[in-house]
C-alpha positions as a printed Julia matrix, in Angstrom:
264×3 Matrix{Float64}:
 -20.45    1.69  -24.51
 -18.31    4.23  -22.66
 -15.71    2.76  -20.33
 -15.84    3.3   -16.56
 -12.95    4.56  -14.43
 -12.95    4.17  -10.64
 -10.79    6.68   -8.74
 -10.2     6.52   -5.0
  -9.45    9.76   -3.2
 -11.09   11.6    -6.09
 -12.54   14.49   -4.08
  -9.37   16.58   -4.16
  -5.8    16.89   -5.41
  -4.61   14.45   -8.03
  -7.78   12.36   -7.81
  -9.96   15.34   -8.67
  -7.65   16.42  -11.51
  -7.7    12.92  -12.97
 -11.49   12.63  -12.7
 -11.98   15.89  -14.62
  -9.35   15.02  -17.23
 -10.68   11.5   -17.84
 -14.4    12.39  -17.89
 -14.62   13.01  -21.66
 -13.55    9.41  -22.29
 -14.83    7.56  -19.22
 -17.77    7.4   -16.87
 -16.22    8.35  -13.53
 -16.84    6.68  -10.17
 -15.67    9.19   -7.54
 -14.71    7.36   -4.34
 -13.8     9.3    -1.21
 -14.55    9.83    2.48
 -15.47   13.48    1.81
 -19.07   13.47    0.53
 -19.46   17.21   -0.07
 -16.17   17.62   -1.97
 -16.74   14.35   -3.8
 -20.2    15.36   -4.94
 -18.8    18.69   -6.14
 -16.42   16.82   -8.45
 -19.39   14.84   -9.76
 -21.41   18.02  -10.3
 -18.52   19.62  -12.19
 -18.37   16.59  -14.49
 -22.14   16.51  -15.0
 -22.09   20.2   -15.95
 -19.8    19.29  -18.84
 -22.32   16.75  -20.11
 -20.33   13.75  -18.9
 -21.33   10.97  -16.49
 -20.12   10.52  -12.91
 -21.36    9.35   -9.53
 -20.09    9.65   -5.96
 -19.6     6.67   -3.67
 -18.58    7.05   -0.03
 -15.61    4.78    0.57
 -13.0     4.36    3.29
 -10.19    2.52    1.53
  -8.66    1.4     4.83
 -11.83   -0.66    5.52
 -12.1    -3.83    3.43
 -15.87   -4.13    3.92
 -16.36   -0.55    2.71
 -14.32   -1.14   -0.44
 -15.97   -4.49   -1.15
 -19.44   -2.96   -0.78
 -18.58   -0.01   -3.02
 -17.26   -2.29   -5.77
 -20.71   -3.85   -5.97
 -22.4    -0.44   -5.93
 -20.21    0.84   -8.76
 -20.89   -2.25  -10.85
 -24.64   -1.94  -10.23
 -24.6     1.74  -11.22
 -22.37    1.66  -14.3
 -22.6    -2.0   -15.3
 -18.84   -2.41  -15.74
 -15.42   -1.36  -14.46
 -12.57   -0.87  -16.93
  -9.95    1.16  -15.08
  -9.13    1.34  -11.38
  -6.95    4.14  -10.04
  -5.87    3.53   -6.45
  -5.06    7.12   -5.62
  -6.26    7.7    -2.03
  -3.44    8.49    0.34
  -2.31   10.53    3.32
   1.04   11.99    4.37
   3.3    11.58    7.39
   6.77   12.41    8.58
   9.1    11.28   11.34
  11.89    8.76   11.74
  11.67    5.05   12.4
  12.29    5.48   16.11
  10.34    8.67   16.68
   7.11    7.93   14.78
   4.31    6.56   16.93
   2.97    3.08   16.29
  -0.44    4.69   15.78
   0.98    6.77   12.94
   2.59    3.71   11.36
  -0.7     1.8    11.47
  -2.72    4.72   10.09
  -0.4     5.25    7.13
  -0.12    1.55    6.29
  -3.9     1.1     6.54
  -4.65    3.91    4.07
  -1.67    4.12    1.73
  -0.84    0.44    1.35
  -3.79   -1.66    2.49
  -6.13    0.77    0.72
  -4.44   -0.22   -2.54
  -4.58   -3.91   -1.64
  -8.29   -3.59   -0.89
  -8.96   -1.81   -4.18
  -7.11   -4.42   -6.22
  -8.81   -7.35   -4.5
 -12.31   -5.86   -4.76
 -12.18   -4.77   -8.41
  -9.89   -7.33  -10.06
 -12.64   -9.91  -10.66
 -14.58   -7.29  -12.64
 -11.52   -5.92  -14.46
 -10.56   -9.4   -15.65
 -13.89   -9.64  -17.44
 -13.21   -6.58  -19.58
 -11.43   -6.84  -22.95
  -8.97   -4.06  -22.11
  -8.61   -3.05  -18.47
  -6.05   -1.31  -16.29
  -5.02   -0.79  -12.68
  -3.0     2.31  -11.82
  -1.57    2.49   -8.32
  -0.43    5.92   -7.2
   2.77    5.58   -5.2
   5.23    8.46   -4.94
   8.83    9.29   -5.73
   9.23    8.8    -1.97
   9.09    5.07   -2.74
  12.35    5.5    -4.65
  14.04    8.34   -2.78
  13.36    6.93    0.71
  14.38   10.24    2.24
  15.19   10.29    5.98
  12.57   11.26    8.56
   9.66   10.23    6.36
   9.79    6.6     7.44
   6.17    5.47    7.52
   5.27    7.37    4.34
   8.29    5.95    2.5
   7.51    2.4     3.57
   3.84    2.64    2.62
   4.63    4.01   -0.85
   7.5     1.55   -1.4
   4.96   -1.14   -0.58
   2.67    0.21   -3.31
   5.55    0.05   -5.78
   6.39   -3.53   -4.74
   2.73   -4.52   -4.91
   2.44   -3.08   -8.41
   5.52   -4.93   -9.67
   4.2    -8.16   -8.15
   0.71   -7.7    -9.58
   2.12   -6.85  -13.0
   3.86  -10.23  -13.1
   0.82  -12.09  -11.78
  -1.41  -10.57  -14.48
   1.04  -10.87  -17.38
  -1.19  -13.4   -19.15
  -4.37  -11.46  -18.5
  -5.9    -8.47  -20.29
  -5.33   -6.21  -17.27
  -2.52   -3.68  -17.61
  -0.8    -2.57  -14.4
   0.95    0.78  -13.91
   2.42    2.61  -10.95
   2.76    6.4   -10.72
   5.72    7.8    -8.79
   5.44   11.58   -8.98
   7.62   13.81   -6.85
   5.87   16.29   -4.57
   3.62   18.8    -6.36
   1.15   21.34   -5.02
  -1.81   19.59   -3.34
  -3.45   19.56    0.08
  -1.44   16.47    1.08
   0.21   18.04    4.13
  -3.22   18.68    5.67
  -3.41   14.95    6.41
  -0.17   15.0     8.44
  -0.57   14.52   12.2
   2.13   14.86   14.86
   4.36   16.3    12.15
   7.71   18.0    12.64
   7.39   21.66   11.66
  10.74   21.76    9.86
  10.02   18.66    7.78
   6.49   19.8     6.96
   7.81   23.16    5.8
  10.41   21.44    3.61
   7.72   19.27    1.99
   5.58   22.36    1.35
   8.57   24.1    -0.27
   9.12   21.08   -2.51
   5.46   21.31   -3.51
   5.59   25.03   -4.21
   8.8    24.74   -6.25
   7.6    21.82   -8.36
   7.75   22.27  -12.13
   4.5    20.33  -12.61
   1.04   20.17  -11.03
  -1.85   17.76  -10.5
  -3.2    18.34  -13.99
   0.17   17.37  -15.48
   0.36   14.17  -13.42
  -3.22   13.3   -14.44
  -2.24   13.56  -18.1
   0.81   11.37  -17.5
  -1.41    8.7   -15.95
  -3.85    8.79  -18.86
  -0.89    8.49  -21.24
   0.32    5.43  -19.3
  -3.1     3.79  -19.61
  -3.3     4.41  -23.34
   0.28    3.34  -24.03
   0.52    0.47  -21.51
   3.4     2.1   -19.65
   4.36    0.64  -16.26
   6.51    3.21  -14.42
   5.05    6.71  -14.53
   7.35    9.61  -13.64
   6.43   13.25  -14.03
   9.74   14.75  -15.06
  13.18   13.76  -16.33
  14.83   14.64  -13.01
  12.95   12.02  -10.99
  13.39    9.44  -13.76
  17.15   10.04  -13.68
  17.16    9.85   -9.88
  15.39    6.47  -10.12
  18.08    5.25  -12.5
  20.79    6.53  -10.17
  19.23    4.68   -7.21
  19.33    1.43   -9.17
  22.67    1.76  -10.92
  24.73    3.71   -8.35
  23.07    3.1    -4.99
  26.01    4.33   -2.89
  26.09    7.64   -4.75
  22.36    7.94   -4.24
  22.79    7.2    -0.53
  25.4     9.93   -0.13
  22.83   12.41   -1.4
  20.51   11.36    1.42
  23.28   11.8     3.99
  23.48   15.45    2.91
  19.75   15.77    3.57
  20.2    14.37    7.08
  22.9    16.93    7.83
  20.63   19.76    6.67
  17.87   18.58    8.98
  20.26   18.58   11.94
  21.44   22.15   11.37
């Protein structure tokens, strides 16, 4: 029987790219709050002779995620891979960001992953070879200034993944965390009360990226097949991660330079 992959935030961006890339090998459960775009992803998969279904899901709402987990199981009969991909963007410093922004980002980016893990883990544990892939960001490592709430939410996803990996070490559930740097998506559309200069810088990082959503999707599939934990999308970010761990003061001085550029 063909395995089933559940992808949150699958209506666009990385989620959509992953759904299309994984469809030849998995039945795809497309979870999103955008019904029209989500159904289009399903239709694209069906046109290729593969199986998929759309499920409306707000990952920030535990009851929504819990209900959808039952719907997915009823529809496909099993869940083998969960990709917690849904996320939104934000900018602003610790002092300047509104409490409403902090709560919104934490609810979607971090608690959305918690909800997904809690809802689907009982089913994943029943499968002979299962996996959870949490999509964080290189922001969880870089912790660049004036992206406070986004950094914290994605660092939380990284910490959650490392914790869950240890908790499931004796199970048959593999855990991975993806930490791609910015690449071209519609992520900045989700930013509210954003600083124009910071938003423009993020968009430039996206435009200048050497990889795209399709590349990151392939890296995630490779991590599933090869039981890889940390998923980076290029050698530069992997080396930056090593620098942050081995030479933290040097890494910090790089961030100070970023702060000075923002103040110019």
